[in-house]
N, C-alpha and C positions, 0 to 999 in steps of 0.2 A: 576801302577795306582791304582784305586780302586779295582783292581782285582775282589773281590767278595763283594764289598761294598753293604750292605743293603739287601743282600739275604743270606740265610743260607742253609746248608745241600746239598742234592742231588736233582737234577731235571732231568726229563725225557729228557730235551733238553740241559743240560749242567752239567758237573762235576765240582763243585766248589773247588777251592784250589788245583787242581791237579798240578798246576805249582810249588807248594811247596812240591809235592809228599806226601801229607798228608795221603793218604790211602795206605795200603799195596799193592793193585793192581797197583797203580801209581808207587810205588817204584820198584816193580818187572818189570814193563814195562820199566822203565828207565834203570835198570840193564841189561835187555836183549838188549835194543836198543843201549846203550852207555856203554858197560862194562868197558872200560878203564878210563872213566872220571865220572862214576856214583857216586863215592865217593864225588866229588865236588858238584854235583847236589843235593845230599841228605844232609840236615843239621838238624840232630835230636835235637840238643840243641835249635836251633831257633824255630823249631816246638813246642818244649815243652813250650816255652814262648808264641808262637802264639795261640795255640789251646784254652787255657782257656780264653784269652782275646777276641778271636773271638766269642766264645760261649757267653760270657758276653755281647758283643756288639749286637749280634743277639737277646738275651733275652731282652735287654733294648729297642731295636727298636720295638720289638713286643709289649712290654708293652706300649711304648709311642704311637704307632699307635692305639692300642686298646683303650687307654684312649681318644685319639683324636676323634675317631669315636663315642665313648660313649658320649663325651661332646657335639658333634654336634647333636647327636640324642636326647639327653635330652633337649637341648635348642629348637630344632625343635618341639618336642612334647609339650613343654611348650607353644610355640607360637600357635601351632595347637589347644590346649585347649582354649586359649584366643580367637582364631578366631571363635570357635564354641560355645562360651559362650552365644551368643544371643538366641540360641535354648533352653537354660535351664531356661529362665526367668519365665516359668510357673511351674518349678520343685520346690520341697521343699527347704526351705532355707538351711538346713543342706547339701543337695546334691550340691547346688551351692557353698557353702563355702568349701566343700571338694574338688570340682573341682578346685576352685581358689587356695586353699592351695597346691594341687598337682602340678598345673602349676608353682606356685611360687617356690616350693621346687626344681622341676626339673630344672627350669631356673637358680636358684642359684647354685645348684650342678654342672650343666653343665658349667656354667660360671667359677666356681672355678677350675674344671678340665682343662678347656681350657686355663686358665691363669697360672696354676701352675703345671699341671700334664703332658700334652702331648707335647712332643718335646719342653718342657719348663722345667725349674727346674731340678730335680734330674734325671728323665728318659732321658730327652734330653741330658743333659751333659754327662751322663754315656754312652749313645750311641755314641755321637761324640768323646768323649775322647777315648773309646776303639777302635772305628773304625780307628781313627787317629793312634793309636799305632799299630794296625795290618798292616795297609798299609805302615807304616814306616818300620816295620819288613820285609815286602815283598820287599820293595825297598832296604833294607840293604842286603837281600839275593842276589838279582841280581846285585846290585852294587858291592858286594864283588866278584862275579864271573867275572864281567867285569874288575875290577881293579886288581884282583889277577890272571888273566889269565896266566901270565908268570909262576907263581908258580904252577898252575894246570898243565901246560905242563911239567914242570920239574918233578912233582910228577908222572905223567902218564908214563913218559919215564924211570925214575929211580926206581920207586916203593917206593921211600921214600916220604911219604905224610906229614911228621912231619912239615916242614916249612910252607906248605900251611895251615894245620890244626891249627898251632899256630897263624898264621896271621889272620885266620878267627875267631878263638876264641877271639883274642885280639880285633877285630872289634866288635864282639858281646858284649864283656865286656864293651867296651867304649860306645856302644849304650845304654847299661843298665844303666850306671852311668850318661851319659850326656843327654839321651833322656827320657827313661822310668822313671828315678828318678825325672824328672822335666816336666812331661807330661802335667800338667795343664798349666804351663807357656808357653810351646812350642805351645800348642793348642791355647791359648789366643793370642799369637803373630800372628798366621795365621789368626784367626778370626778378630782381631782388625785392621790388615793392608790389608786384602784381598789379600795378596801375601806373599809367603814364602821367607825366606832368607837362608835356609839351604837345598837345593835340594840334595847335595852330602854329604853323611854321613861318608865316610871314610877319614882318614888322609893320605891315599896312593895316590900319584899323578897318574893320568890316563895317561898311555903311550901306545897308540894303537900299536906301532911298536915293543914293547918289547916282545910280545908273539910270540914264534916260536916253531915249533915242528911237528912231524908226526901226532899228535892227534888233531892239531888245527882245521882242517876242521870239524871233528866230534864234537868237542866242540862248534864251532860256529853253527853247525846245531842243536845241542841240545838247545842252547840258543834261536835260532830262533823259534824252536818249542814250547818251554816252556814259552817264554816271548812274542815274537811278535805274533805268531799264536794264543796263548792262549788268549791274550788280544783282538785281533780282533774277535775271536769267542765269547768272553764274551760280547763285545760291540754289536755284531750282535744279540746275544741272547737277550740282553736287548731291542733291537729294534724290536724283534719279537712279536708275539701275540699268545694268547691261547684262549681256550673257557671257561675259568673260570670266574664266576661272581665276585669273590673277588680275582682278579689276583694281583700278585706282579710285573708284567711287566707294565711299564709306558704306552706303546702304547695301551695295552688292557684297562688300566684304563681310558685313554682318550676316547676310543670308548664307554665305558659303561657310564661314567659320562656325556660326551657331549650328547650322545643319550638320556639318561634319562632326562637331563636338557632341551633339545629341546622338548621332549614330554610334560614336565610340562608347558613350555611356550605356546605350541600349545593348550593344554587343558585350560590354563588360558584365551587365546584369545577366544576360543569357548564359555566358560562360560560367558565371558564379553558380547559377542554378544547375547547369550541367555537371559541375564539379560535385555539388551536393548529391545529385542523383547518382552520379558515378560512384561516389563513396558508399552510398546506401546499397547500390546494386552490385558492389564488389567488382567494379570495372578494373581493367588492367592498369597497373601503376603508370605505365608510359602515357596512356590516354589522359590520366588525371594530371600528369605533369604538363602535357601539351595544353590542356584546357587552362591550367593555372598560369602558365607562361603567356598564353594568349590574352587572358584577362588583364594581366599586368601590362602587356603591350598596349592594349587599347586605353588603359588608364594613362600611360605615358604619352600616347598620341593626343589624348584629350588635354592633358596638361600643356603640351607643346602648342596646341591650337589656342588655348587661353593665353599663353605667353605671347603669341603673335597678336592676339587681340589687344593685349595690354600695350604692346609696342605701337600698333597701328592706331589705336584709340578710335575705332569707327563709331562706337556708340556716342562718345563725347563729341565727335565731329558732326554727326547727324543732329544731335540736340542743338549744337551751336549754330548750324546752318538754318535750322528751323526757326530759332529765335531771331537770327539776323534777317531772314526772309520776312518774317512777320513785322519787324521794325521797319524794314525798307518799304513794305507795302503801306504802312501808316504814313511814312514820309511822302510817298507818291500820292496818297490820298490828299494829304495837306497841300502838296504842290498843285495838284489838279483843281482843288477846291479853293485855292487862294484867290482873293479879290483884287490883288495888285501884284506888280512885279517885285516889289519889296518883300512881300510875303513869300513869293516863290524863291527869291534869293535866300531868305531866312531858312526855308525848308532845305535848300541845298547846303547851307552852312551846317544845319543839324545832321545831314548825312555825313559830312566830313567828320564831325565829332563822333558819330556812330561808327564810322569806318576805323577811326583810331582805337576806340574801345574794343572793337572786334579784333583788330590786329593784336592788341595786347593779350586778349584772351587766347588767340591762336598761338602766339609765341609761348605763353606759359603752359598751355596744354601740351604742346610738343616738347617743351623743355623737360616736362615731368615724365614723358613716355619712356618705357624701359622694355628691352627685349631680354629679360633675365628669367631663366627657369629656376 
C-alpha cells in the first residue's frame, strides 16, 4: 500500500521503508533471519530507483504543506488586521493606510499561495506523482516475490539464481518502460476515474500451487513479516499519537486542531455575552469595541484552523487507516489459518490488491485537499 506515504525518514515509533531493506541494518537482519532466500528479498536495482523518487516526494510534500500553512496564516492575519481597524480611526492617516496596505498585501499573497502553491500546481503534482511512483515500485517488489516464488524456491535449492534474477530484472525493465516512462498518464488515469485498472504489474501468471520446496515456509514467513506485519505496524503507527504540537500523525493533528478550534468558539461565545452585558450596563464604548474585535478575531482563528484541517485531511486519514488496518488483520488471519502454502500465497496476493486500492484512495484524498479560506 502506501507503505510510508507522506512521512519520511526515521521515527522513534516506526522505521520507514524497512520492508524494502533500505538501510544496511535492515539488510543485515534479513540476511541473518533468512539466509537462504535473502537474495530475493533484497533488490538493489529497485532501491536505486526508489530512493531518489522517495526523497523528492518527501521534499515536495514538505514544501506544499509549508506553503499551505503560510497561505492560511497570511489570509488570517489580513482578516485580523481588518477586524481591528476600527481601533485605528484616531491614528494618523499614514498609519491607517499602512495597515490597510499590509492587510491587502497579505491577503493577496496568501490567496495566491493557496490557489497555486500548496498541494496545488507544481508542488502538489510533484508530491502525488513521486509518491505514486514509489508505491508502485513497492508493489512491484512484493508482487514479483509472490509471482516468482517458484523461481525463488528453485534458486534457493540449486544455488543457481540466474533465472530468478533475469525474471526480476525483466519485470523491473518493463515497469520502467511502461509505468515510469508514462507516469503522468498513469497518475491521471487513477485521479480521473477514482479507481485503478492495473493493480497487477507483472505479465507472469499467478499460480499459488506452483511454488514448492524446502525453503517455502521460510520464504512465506519472510513475506508475512516484511509485508503483512510491516503494513499493520505502519497503519497502527499512523493511528497513534504523540506529544508534538506540529505532529505528522493525523490523530494528533485532530486533537490539536479540534481542541484549539473549540477553545476559539468558547472564547467567541464568552466575548459575545460580555458585549451584551456591556451594552446593558452602559460600558465604555472602547471596551465594547475591544470585545467585539476580539470576538471577530477568535472567529477568524477558528476558520483558519478548520481550513488547515481541510488541507491536512486528518479525519479522512484516520478513517482510511482504520479500514486498512482492519482489512490487513483479516488477511493476516487468513494467512495464519491457511492449510497450505498455496492458500498463504493467495492471501499475499489479496494484500497486493488491497494495497493498490488503498493507494488509489490515498491519492484521490490528497488530490482533493485544499488550503483555501
